[in-house]
N, C-alpha and C positions, 0 to 999 in steps of 0.2 A: 401329703400338706395338699395333694391336688384337690385331691374329696373335700377338704374347707374349702378353697375359694368355687365351686360347683356347689359349697350351699347357698353362697350366697348370696343369689341372686332371689333364692326360697327366699332367706330370712328378711333380705330387701323389699319385696311385693309384697311380702303378711306385712311390713310397715305402713306399707303405700296403703295397706285397707286401712289401720289402724288411723291413720289421719284420717281417713275418706270418712272415716267412726257409721258405719254398717252394721246397723242394727233392727232382725225382722224377726227375731223369738225364739227362744230355743225349738233345736229339735232333738229333745230323748230321743238313745235308742229304745227300741220296746220292749225287750228281751235277753237274757240272761246267756243266749244260743249267735243271737247278735253282737254282744260285745266278746261274746268271745271268739266269731268269726273275727270280726275287726283286731280284735288282743295279737290273734295267728298268723293271722297275717301282713306285721308293719312289725318292724323292727323297732321301732320307737312310736307309743303310744300314749297320750295323757287323758285318763278322764274324768269329768270336774262332775260330782253328783254333788245338785243340786235342786230343794226342794224349791226352792222362789228363792231369788236375790235379788234384787233395780241395783247392786253395783258388780258385780261378778258382773252380768246379760249382758250389758252392751262391749265389755272388755272383752271376758270369751268369745261374740258372733267375729270382732274383726278380728283379733289373730285365727279364728278355724274357716276364715270364710274363705282361702283356698285348697287347706289341708284337710280337708272334711275327715280322710280315715285316719288322720293318727289326733287331731283333737274329737275328743267324742264326750256329749255327758248322760248319764240316765236319770229319775225322777225316781229321788227315793221315793218317795212321798205310794204316787201307784206302781213304782218298782220296788216294794222293799227287802222282799225274798233277796235281788239278785243284792242287794246292798249288805246286807248281812252276809251273803258269801263271804263278801272280801272285806268284811267287821267295820266299818264305818260305822265310827265313834260319834262325830259333830261336822252341822254343818259348815258352810261350805267345805268338802271336803276334796281335794285334786290331786291325784294318786299316776306313778310312773310308770307305765311297765316296761319293760324289757327287754331285749329277746335272750330269752335262761337266765335275768337273771332273776332275784323276787322286786314285788313291787314295792313301789317304795310312797311315800308321802310329799308332794312336794307344798314347802313353805316360803318359799318369797312374795313376792307382792303379788297379789290380783289386778296387775295389768297387761293390760296387750302385749306390752312391748318387754315388759320380763316375763310374759308365758311362751313367748316365740324366741328370748333369746335364751330359758334355761330348755326347750325344743331340742334349737341347736346342739347347746352347750353337750344335749344330754347323746347326740351322736359321735361329738369328736373324743378321743383320747383323754386318758387323762393327762398325761401332756401332749403336748404335737412341737413334735420331736424337730429339730432342724433346721429350723425356717430361715428360706432365704430374706431377700430385700425386700421381695413384691412382696413375699406369703405374708414378711412381717409388718406390711404395709395394712393390710387386705386383715388377722389378725387382733390388733390390738386397735382395730376401731368397728370391730363385729362383737364387744359385752358392753355394755354399761362399763366392766373393770377389767382390766386383765393384766395378770402380769411376767412378764415374761424374762428370764434367766437367760443372762447371757455368760459361758463357760471355755473355758479351758475343753478341748475335750481330747483331752487326758485326762481332766479332775473327772474320774469316774462316781468317788465316791461323793461329790458335790454335788453333780446331776441324780445320783440317788437318792438323795435328801433333802431338796428340792422336790425331785415326784412325790416321795413322801409325807411330805407338806399337804404336795397338791391333791394327792388323793383324801383328805379330811377334808377338802376345801371346794369341792371340784364343782358339786351341787352350786354353786354364789360365782364360781369367778372363771375361767377362761385360762387356760395356764399352759405357755411352751416355751422355749428353749431357742439359739439363736447361739455355735457355736465355728461359725465363719469369721473371722477376724476385721475379718471388709467390710460387717456387715456396720460389727460394733464399730466399729473404729467412723464410720460414714451416719451413726446416731452421735457419736463424740459419745461410745461410753466406755469410760475404764472394763475390762477381765480381771476378775472373777465379778458380775455385779446384777443383781435383778430389779428392777421396773415394773412400777404399776404404772399403768397406765388406761384415767381413770374418765374416760369419752365422755361420762352421761354431764360431766363439770369443763371438762378443756383440761382437764391437769393431770403433771407427769411429775411420780414423785422415783427416782433415783437412792437403791442400796447398798453400803458395796455388798457384797457377800456374805454372811455372820451364818453362818448354821446354826449356832443354839440362839437368831437371832432372829431366827428367820421365821417364823412363824405365828412370835409377835404382831412379828414390823407387820405380817403378812396383814392382823386384826387394826392393825395403827392405818397400817399403810392407806386401804382401804378404805374408811370412813370419807366421805365425801363429807367437805365442806354444808354443802347447802340439800340439806340428805329431809326423806320422805320418813316423818311420821308413823314405823312398827307399834306389835307390842311392847318396847325398848322407850330410849333416849327422847324426849322431849327439853327445851328450853324455851324457846321463841320460837313465838306458830306462827307462821304465815296460813293462812285456809282460800283456796282460789279451787271453786266444782270438777272441773275434766282438767283433763293433761297435758291438753294445749297450752292454759291458761296457768295451771304447776308448772310448765318446762318456762317460762316466760316469766316469775318471777322467782324463778332459778341463775336464770341468765340476769336479770336486770340488778339482781341483790348480791349475785358470786361474790363480786367487790366486796361489802358489806361484810356477809356472812366470815367469810378466807379471814381481812383486818381482825375482826374477834374473835378467830377461832380457837382461840386455844384462853379466852377467860365464857364465854356462852355459845352451845348447842343451838340451831338453827337447822329447822323441818318444817318441811314444807307439805301442810295437808288434805283429803280426798275426804267434804265434807258429810258423804256419804259413807266412808269407812266408820266412823268414827260421829256420830251425828249426837250423839247427846257433846261432846266436848264446845263447839262453839257457847252455846248456853250454858254450858259449867265457865267457862271465862270469860261470861259481860259480855258477848258477841250479840250480834244484828247476824240470824242465820238467815237473813233475804237478799243481806248485803256481803257483795265478795268488790275485790279481794278484799278480806282480812285478817289482821293480825293479834295477838295479842306474846306477851313475857308473864312466866309464873313464876316468882322468887322461889326455889326452892325451900330456901334455909329456911326462909320466913313465913310460906306459907300465902303468899304475897300476889295477886294478879292485877296484871297491869294494860287493859283492849288499848289497842290502839288507835285512836280515832278513827273513828268512818267516818267525817269531814277531812278528814286528807288525804292526796294521793299514796299509793303505798307502793317507795322510788328508795335508792340509796339514801340517798340527801335527806327525804323528810322518817325511815325507820331510825337512820345515827340524830337524826339531833332530838325525837322523842325518848330514842334508848341512854340517853343522856340525859332529856331531865331524869329521867327516870330513875339516874343515878345516883341525880344532887334531888333526889327526895322533892321535887316542882312537882311531880304529877303522884297524888295521894292513890291509896292502890281500890280495887276497882273490892266492894263487898255482897253475897248475894244480897237481896229486897229485905232488908229484918234488924236483916244483923246490925247492932250497930259495934265501933269500937274508935278508941280516942286515941291510936299511931300515936302514943307518945313518944318513940322513938322512931320515930321517920326518916331526917338525917341523910344524911350520906349512906351508897350500900358499899359492903368492903365484897368486890371479887375477890373470889374462891377459883383456885382450880388445881385441887386434888380430887385423887382420886375415888369415887364410890361405889358400893353396891346395886343399894336401889335406896327408893325414892318414893314416896305416893306424889302425884297429880291429884285435881280432880276428875273420880269416878272412876279411872283403874290404876294397880299395881304394876309401876314402870321399871324396868335400868336405868339409868342412864348413864353415858361407858365413855363421861370427859369431867366431867362440870359440876358445881355443888349447885351453885345460882349467879342469876346477870351479876 
């Protein structure tokens, strides 16, 4: 675990560059040999294959400002043969090369923060075992989502179960164990238990260790109260053009999102990642922050008024007005509807697998409608 502690300054220094927002332009490797030498000379290398991406570029450069040897990029237009060698089928792609292991596709968020954490996570074992008090403190804050199992050292089967589940999700989250009863007692945790530390929103979720339910619990508890929009589940959309502005939205609207967690899904959106979405939700693409609700069951859209401040009180009132039918849904220009059945919206919390929202097929990971 001392190795993990030594890696923390690396993570923090990269995060510092993220905050500075350094953007100097792509510095691609020029040929296959340079790329091969870089991979051979490092235990872990992330390679961005990208002909042109205005949204990825600043995030990638912020993350690679200090770690040029471990974060490299290549232009698949001018170096097509190199990209073909690694069978890159779509752009932008980010691939992890780890010494002695097959190359794997990075599928996380394309932000400096997520890339930095993924790179640091890839250097750790599947499970960081026997964390002490100081190591636990550093471990749970070094990743957006970290799982720690507090176990009896004699319960070998529980440790094995936890390791098996961790191997399935190690690319997404960090996993560790505590077997010192004094550490568990200091944390007010009963043994055996597993804890989800979510530094992304400051929340902590604790569960009694149940082997047959562990996989499902990890997937459910890792879902943030106020998450980012991915090619996944949306409900309430909150748009901001920079990572710092999106973090401000998470903080200011966290309580609102948590209070209504059981009846709606809230997501934070990078408009550069989804350039078509604001227009399809009736929003001004040049006005931020912005928000909208999509009632999936009846395919209705309610843009948040752009002349109002986007805060917990205003969003709650707006949601109440929508719920009670005081606001008419937005429609595309030229489309006519009578809205015969406006009235209050019926809340649903049943789980569904697939829905459609404007312009995309998406998976909703929890809720049917507002």
